[in-house]
Every structure is written in C-alpha cells, then in structure tokens.
N, C-alpha and C positions, 0 to 999 in steps of 0.2 A: 143617442146620440152619437157622433162621429164627433173622436178631439181634437180633429184639426177640418180646415175648411183653404181650399186649391181654389186659387186664381190662375188662368190660363193667360199670357199676354207680350207679344210678340216672339211669341212659339218658346214665353220660358213656363214653368213652372210655381210658381209660389206657393209655399204651404206658410197656412199659420194657424198656430196653435187656439183651440179653444182656453177659455178661463176655468180655472179648477175651481174655486167659489163659485161660478159662474157661469154656467156652461151654453147660456145660447148670448154672449156674449165672447167676444173675441179677445184674444189676453191683451193685445193693443190698444182698443176699447176701454176695458175694467181699470188698467192700468194708468193711461196717457192719456186720456181722448182722443185716440189716433186710428185713422182708420186706413181699410184696405188700399184706399185710394191714395191716401198719405205716405203712405208704404211704396207702392208703385210709384207717383212723383217723385220720391226721393230719389229713387235707387235708377231711374232715368233720369233722373235733370241731375247726378254729380257720378263722378268719380272715386270708386273706394278705393281704401287701402285698406294693409291689413294689420290687423295687431296682433302679431304675434303670442302676447300674453292670454289671450281670449280667447285664439285661437279661432278669429272671426274676421270679415270685412266692416267697415265702418262707411257707411255713407255719409256726409252732411250737404244738406240745402241753406239756404239761406233762413229758412222757419222751420224745421226738424232735423233729426238725427234716425239714420237706420241701420240697426243690425244687424243681422245675415249672414249665411256661411253654406258655401254647395252643399244639399245633400247626395246631390250625384250630379256634378257637373257636365261629364259626357251626353247627359239625356236631359239639360240645362235644365235643372231642379233644384229651386233651393230655397230653406229654410227663412226663416222671420221671423228672427228673436225677440226684437223691441225696436219700435218708432216710437218718438218724441219728440214735443216740440222743445223749438232750443228759447 
C-alpha cells in the first residue's frame, strides 16, 4: 500500500500521509478524526501565515487548523502535515 494519498483540487496536488500504525487510514484521520475535505476546505477558505519556527504554513478557519508546506511550489504540490479541529 502506498504511504501517501494524493488529491487534485483547483490545479493543486495535495499529498496526505497514511498513518504508520494503520496504513488504511490517513494520518490526519487517525490522529485528529479529520478528513481530506476538512483539509481542503480549510486551505481554500482561509489565508495562510508562515510559521518560521516550524517552517510551515498555517491556516485557520472557524472550525479547523491546517499545517502544510510546498513540496514543489512551481508545480503546485502541497504536503499536508496536519489538520485538526479547533
């Protein structure tokens, strides 16, 4: 089974890591019970800020937080680090 799952949305490829303990689940679901849709909704509905200490972008909606970074910005490939409920 692949260690990552990819989703294409609005011309951007989003990469989600599978959980190491249960590879049938995405890491964000296994740890925070959040989904790909939660992550995508948060990404597209909020403005990112750069966290220099952790070298990642952070988006916050009214309901969720999202941590992510560009794997390849020119090719629009995003790695989702975490998505969680606020």
